[in-house]
VOMAR-773414 format. One record per atom (N, C-alpha, C): residue number from 1; residue in three letters; x, y, z. Coordinates in nm, 2 decimals, always signed. Each point is the difference from the previous one (the first is absolute). Layout:
REM residues N
{seq NUM; type Ala; X X; Y Y; Z Z}
...
//
This chain:
REM residues 129
{seq 1; type Met; X +9.79; Y +10.45; Z +10.27}
{seq 1; type Met; X -0.13; Y +0.04; Z +0.05}
{seq 1; type Met; X -0.11; Y -0.04; Z -0.09}
{seq 2; type Ala; X -0.12; Y -0.02; Z +0.05}
{seq 2; type Ala; X -0.11; Y -0.04; Z -0.08}
{seq 2; type Ala; X -0.03; Y +0.09; Z -0.11}
{seq 3; type Gly; X -0.03; Y -0.05; Z -0.12}
{seq 3; type Gly; X -0.04; Y +0.07; Z -0.11}
{seq 3; type Gly; X +0.12; Y +0.06; Z -0.08}
{seq 4; type Glu; X +0.12; Y -0.04; Z +0.04}
{seq 4; type Glu; X +0.12; Y +0.05; Z -0.07}
{seq 4; type Glu; X +0.07; Y -0.11; Z -0.08}
{seq 5; type Thr; X +0.08; Y +0.03; Z -0.10}
{seq 5; type Thr; X +0.07; Y -0.09; Z -0.08}
{seq 5; type Thr; X +0.15; Y +0.00; Z +0.05}
{seq 6; type Arg; X +0.05; Y -0.11; Z +0.03}
{seq 6; type Arg; X +0.14; Y +0.00; Z +0.05}
{seq 6; type Arg; X +0.09; Y +0.02; Z -0.12}
{seq 7; type Ile; X +0.09; Y +0.09; Z +0.00}
{seq 7; type Ile; X +0.10; Y +0.03; Z -0.10}
{seq 7; type Ile; X +0.14; Y -0.05; Z +0.03}
{seq 8; type Phe; X +0.04; Y +0.02; Z +0.13}
{seq 8; type Phe; X +0.13; Y -0.04; Z +0.04}
{seq 8; type Phe; X -0.01; Y -0.03; Z +0.15}
{seq 9; type Ser; X +0.06; Y -0.11; Z +0.05}
{seq 9; type Ser; X +0.00; Y -0.03; Z +0.14}
{seq 9; type Ser; X +0.14; Y -0.07; Z +0.03}
{seq 10; type Cys; X +0.07; Y +0.06; Z +0.10}
{seq 10; type Cys; X +0.13; Y -0.04; Z +0.03}
{seq 10; type Cys; X +0.03; Y -0.01; Z +0.15}
{seq 11; type Pro; X +0.02; Y -0.12; Z +0.05}
{seq 11; type Pro; X +0.04; Y +0.00; Z +0.14}
{seq 11; type Pro; X +0.15; Y +0.04; Z +0.02}
{seq 12; type Leu; X +0.02; Y +0.08; Z +0.10}
{seq 12; type Leu; X +0.14; Y +0.05; Z +0.03}
{seq 12; type Leu; X +0.03; Y -0.03; Z +0.15}
{seq 13; type Gly; X +0.02; Y -0.13; Z +0.03}
{seq 13; type Gly; X +0.02; Y -0.03; Z +0.14}
{seq 13; type Gly; X -0.14; Y +0.00; Z +0.07}
{seq 14; type Ala; X +0.00; Y +0.07; Z +0.11}
{seq 14; type Ala; X -0.13; Y +0.02; Z +0.07}
{seq 14; type Ala; X -0.10; Y +0.10; Z -0.06}
{seq 15; type Lys; X +0.05; Y +0.07; Z -0.10}
{seq 15; type Lys; X -0.08; Y +0.11; Z -0.06}
{seq 15; type Lys; X -0.04; Y -0.05; Z -0.14}
{seq 16; type Gln; X -0.09; Y +0.08; Z -0.06}
{seq 16; type Gln; X -0.06; Y -0.03; Z -0.13}
{seq 16; type Gln; X -0.01; Y +0.13; Z -0.07}
{seq 17; type Val; X +0.02; Y -0.01; Z -0.14}
{seq 17; type Val; X -0.03; Y +0.12; Z -0.08}
{seq 17; type Val; X -0.10; Y -0.05; Z -0.11}
{seq 18; type Ser; X -0.10; Y +0.08; Z -0.03}
{seq 18; type Ser; X -0.09; Y -0.05; Z -0.10}
{seq 18; type Ser; X -0.06; Y +0.12; Z -0.08}
{seq 19; type Val; X -0.04; Y -0.02; Z -0.12}
{seq 19; type Val; X -0.07; Y +0.10; Z -0.08}
{seq 19; type Val; X -0.12; Y -0.07; Z -0.05}
{seq 20; type Cys; X -0.12; Y +0.06; Z +0.02}
{seq 20; type Cys; X -0.13; Y -0.05; Z -0.04}
{seq 20; type Cys; X -0.07; Y +0.11; Z -0.08}
{seq 21; type Gly; X -0.08; Y -0.04; Z -0.09}
{seq 21; type Gly; X -0.08; Y +0.09; Z -0.08}
{seq 21; type Gly; X -0.15; Y -0.01; Z +0.02}
{seq 22; type Ala; X -0.06; Y +0.11; Z -0.01}
{seq 22; type Ala; X -0.15; Y +0.01; Z +0.01}
{seq 22; type Ala; X -0.04; Y +0.11; Z -0.09}
{seq 23; type Gly; X -0.10; Y -0.02; Z -0.09}
{seq 23; type Gly; X -0.04; Y +0.10; Z -0.09}
{seq 23; type Gly; X +0.11; Y +0.03; Z -0.10}
{seq 24; type Lys; X +0.04; Y +0.12; Z +0.00}
{seq 24; type Lys; X +0.11; Y +0.04; Z -0.09}
{seq 24; type Lys; X +0.13; Y +0.04; Z +0.08}
{seq 25; type Gln; X +0.00; Y -0.03; Z +0.13}
{seq 25; type Gln; X +0.11; Y +0.05; Z +0.08}
{seq 25; type Gln; X +0.06; Y -0.12; Z +0.08}
{seq 26; type Ala; X +0.13; Y +0.01; Z +0.03}
{seq 26; type Ala; X +0.08; Y -0.10; Z +0.08}
{seq 26; type Ala; X +0.03; Y +0.06; Z +0.13}
{seq 27; type Val; X +0.02; Y -0.08; Z +0.10}
{seq 27; type Val; X +0.04; Y +0.04; Z +0.13}
{seq 27; type Val; X +0.12; Y -0.09; Z +0.05}
{seq 28; type Tyr; X +0.10; Y +0.07; Z +0.05}
{seq 28; type Tyr; X +0.12; Y -0.07; Z +0.06}
{seq 28; type Tyr; X -0.01; Y -0.01; Z +0.15}
{seq 29; type Arg; X +0.03; Y -0.11; Z +0.05}
{seq 29; type Arg; X -0.01; Y -0.02; Z +0.15}
{seq 29; type Arg; X +0.13; Y -0.07; Z +0.04}
{seq 30; type Tyr; X +0.05; Y +0.04; Z +0.12}
{seq 30; type Tyr; X +0.12; Y -0.06; Z +0.06}
{seq 30; type Tyr; X -0.02; Y -0.01; Z +0.15}
{seq 31; type Gly; X +0.04; Y -0.12; Z +0.05}
{seq 31; type Gly; X -0.01; Y -0.01; Z +0.15}
{seq 31; type Gly; X -0.02; Y -0.15; Z +0.03}
{seq 32; type Arg; X -0.04; Y -0.02; Z +0.13}
{seq 32; type Arg; X -0.03; Y -0.13; Z +0.05}
{seq 32; type Arg; X -0.15; Y -0.03; Z -0.02}
{seq 33; type Pro; X -0.04; Y -0.13; Z -0.01}
{seq 33; type Pro; X -0.14; Y -0.03; Z +0.00}
{seq 33; type Pro; X -0.08; Y +0.07; Z +0.11}
{seq 34; type Gly; X -0.10; Y +0.07; Z -0.03}
{seq 34; type Gly; X -0.08; Y +0.07; Z +0.11}
{seq 34; type Gly; X +0.06; Y +0.13; Z +0.04}
{seq 35; type Lys; X +0.12; Y +0.04; Z -0.04}
{seq 35; type Lys; X +0.07; Y +0.12; Z +0.04}
{seq 35; type Lys; X +0.07; Y +0.06; Z -0.12}
{seq 36; type Ile; X -0.07; Y +0.07; Z -0.08}
{seq 36; type Ile; X +0.05; Y +0.06; Z -0.12}
{seq 36; type Ile; X +0.07; Y +0.13; Z +0.04}
{seq 37; type Glu; X +0.13; Y +0.01; Z -0.05}
{seq 37; type Glu; X +0.08; Y +0.12; Z +0.04}
{seq 37; type Glu; X +0.00; Y +0.11; Z -0.11}
{seq 38; type Leu; X -0.02; Y -0.04; Z -0.12}
{seq 38; type Leu; X +0.00; Y +0.10; Z -0.11}
{seq 38; type Leu; X -0.10; Y -0.03; Z -0.11}
{seq 39; type Val; X -0.08; Y +0.09; Z -0.04}
{seq 39; type Val; X -0.10; Y -0.01; Z -0.10}
{seq 39; type Val; X +0.03; Y +0.12; Z -0.10}
{seq 40; type Ser; X +0.00; Y -0.03; Z -0.13}
{seq 40; type Ser; X +0.02; Y +0.10; Z -0.10}
{seq 40; type Ser; X -0.08; Y -0.03; Z -0.13}
{seq 41; type Arg; X -0.05; Y +0.10; Z -0.06}
{seq 41; type Arg; X -0.06; Y -0.02; Z -0.13}
{seq 41; type Arg; X +0.08; Y +0.07; Z -0.11}
{seq 42; type Ser; X +0.11; Y +0.06; Z +0.03}
{seq 42; type Ser; X +0.08; Y +0.07; Z -0.09}
{seq 42; type Ser; X +0.11; Y -0.09; Z -0.06}
{seq 43; type Met; X -0.03; Y -0.06; Z -0.11}
{seq 43; type Met; X +0.09; Y -0.09; Z -0.06}
{seq 43; type Met; X +0.00; Y +0.00; Z -0.15}
{seq 44; type Thr; X +0.10; Y -0.05; Z -0.06}
{seq 44; type Thr; X +0.01; Y -0.02; Z -0.15}
{seq 44; type Thr; X +0.06; Y -0.13; Z -0.03}
{seq 45; type Leu; X -0.01; Y -0.04; Z -0.13}
{seq 45; type Leu; X +0.05; Y -0.13; Z -0.05}
{seq 45; type Leu; X +0.10; Y +0.03; Z -0.10}
{seq 46; type Ala; X +0.12; Y -0.07; Z +0.01}
{seq 46; type Ala; X +0.10; Y +0.01; Z -0.10}
{seq 46; type Ala; X +0.04; Y -0.14; Z -0.05}
{seq 47; type Glu; X +0.03; Y -0.02; Z -0.13}
{seq 47; type Glu; X +0.03; Y -0.13; Z -0.05}
{seq 47; type Glu; X +0.12; Y +0.02; Z -0.10}
{seq 48; type Gln; X +0.09; Y -0.10; Z +0.00}
{seq 48; type Gln; X +0.12; Y +0.00; Z -0.08}
{seq 48; type Gln; X +0.03; Y -0.14; Z -0.05}
{seq 49; type Gly; X +0.02; Y -0.02; Z -0.13}
{seq 49; type Gly; X +0.03; Y -0.13; Z -0.05}
{seq 49; type Gly; X +0.16; Y -0.01; Z -0.01}
{seq 50; type Tyr; X +0.05; Y -0.12; Z +0.03}
{seq 50; type Tyr; X +0.14; Y -0.03; Z -0.01}
{seq 50; type Tyr; X +0.02; Y -0.11; Z -0.10}
{seq 51; type Ser; X +0.12; Y -0.02; Z -0.05}
{seq 51; type Ser; X +0.02; Y -0.12; Z -0.08}
{seq 51; type Ser; X -0.01; Y -0.12; Z +0.09}
{seq 52; type Gly; X -0.10; Y -0.08; Z -0.03}
{seq 52; type Gly; X -0.02; Y -0.12; Z +0.09}
{seq 52; type Gly; X -0.08; Y +0.02; Z +0.12}
{seq 53; type Gly; X -0.06; Y +0.12; Z +0.02}
{seq 53; type Gly; X -0.08; Y +0.02; Z +0.12}
{seq 53; type Gly; X -0.06; Y +0.14; Z +0.00}
{seq 54; type Gly; X -0.02; Y +0.05; Z +0.12}
{seq 54; type Gly; X -0.06; Y +0.14; Z +0.02}
{seq 54; type Gly; X -0.02; Y +0.03; Z +0.14}
{seq 55; type Glu; X -0.05; Y +0.12; Z +0.02}
{seq 55; type Glu; X -0.03; Y +0.04; Z +0.14}
{seq 55; type Glu; X -0.12; Y +0.09; Z +0.00}
{seq 56; type Thr; X -0.09; Y -0.02; Z +0.10}
{seq 56; type Thr; X -0.11; Y +0.08; Z +0.03}
{seq 56; type Thr; X +0.01; Y +0.06; Z +0.14}
{seq 57; type Gln; X -0.03; Y +0.13; Z +0.01}
{seq 57; type Gln; X +0.01; Y +0.06; Z +0.13}
{seq 57; type Gln; X -0.13; Y +0.08; Z +0.03}
{seq 58; type Ile; X -0.04; Y +0.00; Z +0.12}
{seq 58; type Ile; X -0.10; Y +0.09; Z +0.05}
{seq 58; type Ile; X +0.07; Y +0.09; Z +0.09}
{seq 59; type Gln; X -0.01; Y +0.13; Z -0.03}
{seq 59; type Gln; X +0.07; Y +0.10; Z +0.08}
{seq 59; type Gln; X -0.10; Y +0.08; Z +0.08}
{seq 60; type Val; X +0.02; Y +0.00; Z +0.13}
{seq 60; type Val; X -0.09; Y +0.07; Z +0.09}
{seq 60; type Val; X +0.07; Y +0.11; Z +0.07}
{seq 61; type Thr; X -0.06; Y +0.12; Z +0.01}
{seq 61; type Thr; X +0.06; Y +0.11; Z +0.07}
{seq 61; type Thr; X -0.08; Y +0.04; Z +0.12}
{seq 62; type Asn; X +0.07; Y +0.04; Z +0.11}
{seq 62; type Asn; X -0.06; Y +0.04; Z +0.12}
{seq 62; type Asn; X +0.10; Y +0.08; Z +0.09}
{seq 63; type Asn; X -0.03; Y +0.13; Z +0.02}
{seq 63; type Asn; X +0.08; Y +0.08; Z +0.09}
{seq 63; type Asn; X +0.15; Y +0.00; Z -0.04}
{seq 64; type Gly; X +0.04; Y +0.01; Z -0.12}
{seq 64; type Gly; X +0.14; Y +0.01; Z -0.04}
{seq 64; type Gly; X +0.07; Y -0.14; Z -0.02}
{seq 65; type Tyr; X -0.07; Y -0.10; Z +0.03}
{seq 65; type Tyr; X +0.05; Y -0.14; Z -0.02}
{seq 65; type Tyr; X -0.06; Y -0.06; Z -0.12}
{seq 66; type Ser; X +0.08; Y -0.09; Z -0.07}
{seq 66; type Ser; X -0.05; Y -0.08; Z -0.11}
{seq 66; type Ser; X +0.00; Y -0.15; Z +0.04}
{seq 67; type Tyr; X -0.10; Y -0.07; Z -0.02}
{seq 67; type Tyr; X -0.01; Y -0.14; Z +0.03}
{seq 67; type Tyr; X -0.02; Y -0.07; Z -0.14}
{seq 68; type Ile; X +0.10; Y -0.08; Z -0.04}
{seq 68; type Ile; X +0.00; Y -0.06; Z -0.13}
{seq 68; type Ile; X -0.02; Y -0.15; Z +0.01}
{seq 69; type Leu; X -0.11; Y -0.05; Z -0.04}
{seq 69; type Leu; X -0.03; Y -0.14; Z -0.01}
{seq 69; type Leu; X +0.05; Y -0.05; Z -0.13}
{seq 70; type Phe; X +0.08; Y -0.10; Z -0.01}
{seq 70; type Phe; X +0.05; Y -0.05; Z -0.12}
{seq 70; type Phe; X -0.02; Y -0.15; Z -0.03}
{seq 71; type Asp; X -0.01; Y -0.03; Z -0.12}
{seq 71; type Asp; X -0.01; Y -0.14; Z -0.05}
{seq 71; type Asp; X +0.09; Y -0.01; Z -0.12}
{seq 72; type Arg; X +0.11; Y -0.08; Z +0.01}
{seq 72; type Arg; X +0.10; Y +0.00; Z -0.10}
{seq 72; type Arg; X +0.03; Y -0.14; Z -0.05}
{seq 73; type Thr; X +0.02; Y -0.01; Z -0.13}
{seq 73; type Thr; X +0.05; Y -0.13; Z -0.06}
{seq 73; type Thr; X +0.12; Y +0.03; Z -0.08}
{seq 74; type Val; X +0.11; Y -0.07; Z +0.02}
{seq 74; type Val; X +0.12; Y +0.02; Z -0.08}
{seq 74; type Val; X +0.06; Y -0.13; Z -0.04}
{seq 75; type Arg; X +0.06; Y +0.00; Z -0.12}
{seq 75; type Arg; X +0.06; Y -0.12; Z -0.05}
{seq 75; type Arg; X +0.14; Y -0.02; Z +0.07}
{seq 76; type Thr; X +0.03; Y -0.12; Z +0.05}
{seq 76; type Thr; X +0.12; Y -0.03; Z +0.07}
{seq 76; type Thr; X +0.10; Y -0.08; Z -0.07}
{seq 77; type Gly; X -0.03; Y -0.05; Z -0.12}
{seq 77; type Gly; X +0.10; Y -0.08; Z -0.07}
{seq 77; type Gly; X -0.01; Y +0.03; Z -0.15}
{seq 78; type Phe; X +0.12; Y -0.01; Z -0.06}
{seq 78; type Phe; X +0.01; Y +0.02; Z -0.14}
{seq 78; type Phe; X +0.09; Y -0.11; Z -0.06}
{seq 79; type Gly; X -0.03; Y -0.12; Z +0.04}
{seq 79; type Gly; X +0.08; Y -0.12; Z -0.04}
{seq 79; type Gly; X -0.01; Y -0.03; Z -0.15}
{seq 80; type Pro; X +0.10; Y -0.08; Z -0.05}
{seq 80; type Pro; X +0.00; Y -0.04; Z -0.14}
{seq 80; type Pro; X -0.12; Y -0.09; Z -0.03}
{seq 81; type Asp; X -0.06; Y -0.06; Z +0.10}
{seq 81; type Asp; X -0.12; Y -0.09; Z -0.02}
{seq 81; type Asp; X -0.13; Y +0.08; Z -0.02}
{seq 82; type Gly; X +0.01; Y +0.13; Z +0.01}
{seq 82; type Gly; X -0.12; Y +0.08; Z -0.02}
{seq 82; type Gly; X -0.08; Y +0.03; Z +0.13}
{seq 83; type Arg; X +0.04; Y -0.07; Z +0.11}
{seq 83; type Arg; X -0.08; Y +0.02; Z +0.12}
{seq 83; type Arg; X +0.01; Y +0.15; Z +0.05}
{seq 84; type His; X -0.10; Y +0.04; Z +0.06}
{seq 84; type His; X -0.01; Y +0.13; Z +0.06}
{seq 84; type His; X -0.08; Y +0.00; Z +0.12}
{seq 85; type Asp; X +0.05; Y -0.06; Z +0.11}
{seq 85; type Asp; X -0.07; Y -0.02; Z +0.12}
{seq 85; type Asp; X -0.04; Y +0.13; Z +0.06}
{seq 86; type Pro; X -0.13; Y +0.02; Z +0.02}
{seq 86; type Pro; X -0.05; Y +0.13; Z +0.06}
{seq 86; type Pro; X +0.02; Y +0.00; Z +0.15}
{seq 87; type Ala; X +0.02; Y +0.12; Z +0.05}
{seq 87; type Ala; X +0.00; Y +0.02; Z +0.15}
{seq 87; type Ala; X -0.11; Y +0.10; Z +0.03}
{seq 88; type Phe; X -0.08; Y -0.03; Z +0.09}
{seq 88; type Phe; X -0.12; Y +0.08; Z +0.04}
{seq 88; type Phe; X +0.03; Y +0.07; Z +0.14}
{seq 89; type Ser; X -0.03; Y +0.12; Z +0.01}
{seq 89; type Ser; X +0.01; Y +0.07; Z +0.13}
{seq 89; type Ser; X -0.11; Y +0.10; Z +0.02}
{seq 90; type Ser; X -0.04; Y +0.03; Z +0.12}
{seq 90; type Ser; X -0.10; Y +0.10; Z +0.03}
{seq 90; type Ser; X +0.02; Y +0.05; Z +0.14}
{seq 91; type Gly; X -0.04; Y +0.12; Z +0.02}
{seq 91; type Gly; X +0.02; Y +0.06; Z +0.14}
{seq 91; type Gly; X -0.04; Y +0.14; Z +0.01}
{seq 92; type Leu; X +0.06; Y +0.07; Z +0.10}
{seq 92; type Leu; X -0.03; Y +0.14; Z +0.03}
{seq 92; type Leu; X +0.13; Y +0.07; Z +0.02}
{seq 93; type Leu; X +0.01; Y +0.12; Z -0.07}
{seq 93; type Leu; X +0.11; Y +0.09; Z +0.02}
{seq 93; type Leu; X -0.06; Y +0.12; Z +0.07}
{seq 94; type Val; X +0.07; Y +0.06; Z +0.10}
{seq 94; type Val; X -0.04; Y +0.13; Z +0.06}
{seq 94; type Val; X +0.11; Y +0.10; Z -0.03}
{seq 95; type Arg; X -0.04; Y +0.11; Z -0.06}
{seq 95; type Arg; X +0.09; Y +0.11; Z -0.03}
{seq 95; type Arg; X -0.04; Y +0.13; Z +0.05}
{seq 96; type Arg; X +0.10; Y +0.08; Z +0.02}
{seq 96; type Arg; X -0.03; Y +0.14; Z +0.04}
{seq 96; type Arg; X +0.11; Y +0.09; Z -0.07}
{seq 97; type Gly; X -0.03; Y +0.10; Z -0.08}
{seq 97; type Gly; X +0.09; Y +0.08; Z -0.06}
{seq 97; type Gly; X +0.10; Y -0.08; Z -0.09}
{seq 98; type Gly; X -0.05; Y -0.10; Z -0.07}
{seq 98; type Gly; X +0.08; Y -0.08; Z -0.09}
{seq 98; type Gly; X +0.09; Y -0.10; Z +0.07}
{seq 99; type Arg; X +0.00; Y +0.00; Z +0.13}
{seq 99; type Arg; X +0.09; Y -0.10; Z +0.08}
{seq 99; type Arg; X -0.09; Y -0.12; Z +0.04}
{seq 100; type Ile; X +0.05; Y -0.12; Z -0.02}
{seq 100; type Ile; X -0.07; Y -0.12; Z +0.04}
{seq 100; type Ile; X +0.02; Y -0.02; Z +0.15}
{seq 101; type Leu; X -0.11; Y +0.00; Z +0.08}
{seq 101; type Leu; X +0.01; Y -0.02; Z +0.14}
{seq 101; type Leu; X -0.02; Y -0.14; Z +0.04}
{seq 102; type Ser; X -0.08; Y -0.07; Z -0.08}
{seq 102; type Ser; X -0.03; Y -0.14; Z +0.03}
{seq 102; type Ser; X -0.03; Y -0.08; Z -0.12}
{seq 103; type Ser; X +0.04; Y -0.13; Z -0.01}
{seq 103; type Ser; X -0.03; Y -0.08; Z -0.11}
{seq 103; type Ser; X -0.03; Y -0.14; Z +0.06}
{seq 104; type Lys; X -0.13; Y -0.05; Z -0.02}
{seq 104; type Lys; X -0.04; Y -0.12; Z +0.06}
{seq 104; type Lys; X -0.06; Y -0.09; Z -0.11}
{seq 105; type Arg; X +0.02; Y -0.13; Z +0.00}
{seq 105; type Arg; X -0.05; Y -0.09; Z -0.10}
{seq 105; type Arg; X -0.13; Y -0.06; Z +0.06}
{seq 106; type Cys; X -0.09; Y -0.03; Z -0.09}
{seq 106; type Cys; X -0.13; Y -0.06; Z +0.04}
{seq 106; type Cys; X +0.03; Y -0.15; Z +0.05}
{seq 107; type Gly; X -0.08; Y -0.04; Z +0.10}
{seq 107; type Gly; X +0.01; Y -0.14; Z +0.05}
{seq 107; type Gly; X -0.09; Y -0.09; Z -0.08}
{seq 108; type Asn; X -0.04; Y +0.04; Z -0.12}
{seq 108; type Asn; X -0.09; Y -0.08; Z -0.09}
{seq 108; type Asn; X +0.04; Y +0.02; Z -0.14}
{seq 109; type Asp; X -0.07; Y -0.05; Z -0.09}
{seq 109; type Asp; X +0.02; Y +0.02; Z -0.15}
{seq 109; type Asp; X -0.09; Y +0.11; Z -0.04}
{seq 110; type Ala; X +0.01; Y +0.12; Z +0.05}
{seq 110; type Ala; X -0.09; Y +0.11; Z -0.03}
{seq 110; type Ala; X +0.03; Y +0.05; Z -0.14}
{seq 111; type Ser; X -0.11; Y +0.04; Z -0.07}
{seq 111; type Ser; X +0.02; Y +0.06; Z -0.13}
{seq 111; type Ser; X -0.11; Y +0.11; Z -0.02}
{seq 112; type Ile; X +0.03; Y +0.09; Z -0.09}
{seq 112; type Ile; X -0.09; Y +0.11; Z -0.03}
{seq 112; type Ile; X -0.06; Y -0.04; Z -0.14}
{seq 113; type Pro; X -0.13; Y -0.03; Z +0.00}
{seq 113; type Pro; X -0.07; Y -0.04; Z -0.12}
{seq 113; type Pro; X -0.03; Y +0.12; Z -0.09}
{seq 114; type Ser; X -0.03; Y -0.03; Z -0.13}
{seq 114; type Ser; X -0.03; Y +0.11; Z -0.09}
{seq 114; type Ser; X -0.13; Y +0.07; Z +0.04}
{seq 115; type Leu; X -0.09; Y -0.06; Z +0.07}
{seq 115; type Leu; X -0.12; Y +0.07; Z +0.05}
{seq 115; type Leu; X +0.03; Y +0.12; Z +0.08}
{seq 116; type Ala; X +0.12; Y +0.02; Z +0.05}
{seq 116; type Ala; X +0.04; Y +0.11; Z +0.08}
{seq 116; type Ala; X -0.03; Y +0.13; Z -0.08}
{seq 117; type Arg; X +0.02; Y -0.01; Z -0.13}
{seq 117; type Arg; X -0.03; Y +0.12; Z -0.09}
{seq 117; type Arg; X -0.14; Y +0.06; Z +0.01}
{seq 118; type Gln; X -0.09; Y -0.09; Z +0.04}
{seq 118; type Gln; X -0.14; Y +0.05; Z +0.02}
{seq 118; type Gln; X -0.02; Y +0.09; Z +0.12}
{seq 119; type Phe; X +0.09; Y +0.00; Z +0.09}
{seq 119; type Phe; X -0.02; Y +0.06; Z +0.13}
{seq 119; type Phe; X +0.10; Y +0.12; Z +0.03}
{seq 120; type Met; X +0.10; Y +0.02; Z -0.09}
{seq 120; type Met; X +0.09; Y +0.11; Z +0.03}
{seq 120; type Met; X +0.06; Y +0.05; Z -0.13}
{seq 121; type Pro; X +0.04; Y +0.13; Z +0.00}
{seq 121; type Pro; X +0.06; Y +0.06; Z -0.12}
{seq 121; type Pro; X +0.14; Y -0.05; Z -0.02}
{seq 122; type Thr; X +0.05; Y +0.01; Z -0.13}
{seq 122; type Thr; X +0.14; Y -0.03; Z -0.03}
{seq 122; type Thr; X +0.08; Y +0.12; Z +0.05}
{seq 123; type Gly; X +0.11; Y -0.02; Z +0.06}
{seq 123; type Gly; X +0.08; Y +0.11; Z +0.06}
{seq 123; type Gly; X +0.14; Y +0.00; Z -0.05}
{seq 124; type Asn; X +0.09; Y +0.02; Z +0.10}
{seq 124; type Asn; X +0.14; Y +0.02; Z -0.02}
{seq 124; type Asn; X +0.07; Y -0.13; Z -0.06}
{seq 125; type Glu; X +0.12; Y +0.02; Z -0.04}
{seq 125; type Glu; X +0.08; Y -0.11; Z -0.05}
{seq 125; type Glu; X +0.03; Y -0.09; Z +0.12}
{seq 126; type Ile; X +0.05; Y -0.12; Z -0.04}
{seq 126; type Ile; X +0.04; Y -0.10; Z +0.10}
{seq 126; type Ile; X +0.11; Y +0.06; Z +0.09}
{seq 127; type Val; X -0.01; Y -0.03; Z +0.13}
{seq 127; type Val; X +0.11; Y +0.04; Z +0.09}
{seq 127; type Val; X +0.10; Y -0.11; Z +0.01}
{seq 128; type Val; X +0.13; Y +0.04; Z -0.03}
{seq 128; type Val; X +0.10; Y -0.10; Z +0.00}
{seq 128; type Val; X +0.04; Y -0.04; Z +0.14}
{seq 129; type His; X +0.02; Y -0.13; Z +0.03}
{seq 129; type His; X +0.04; Y -0.04; Z +0.13}
{seq 129; type His; X +0.09; Y -0.12; Z +0.00}
//
């Protein structure tokens, strides 16, 4: 939307999930272009470093559901030559009551930049998936 800073944008087939910031607040949107199905401003940011990578998550809550946007980098090799090829993944997990209902990968190279900290509070620990 006009006047907003894009924090995360992820195509999921015919639908799209995005988080944008304006002022000191972020907004989560999910749906098709021109037909938004879910909007929420209730979200937190969680970050975790790993050996050779890390993960950042934006956790959105709405009516008992959790929508977890993730951006993860993990090391995939520990060869004697010192290579550590990274693997990148990003997507959306949908949970209810601790149970994963859906897990979808982004159709692009989506990432959650450090500027996300400007628009949402730090929250819960990383959700394992």
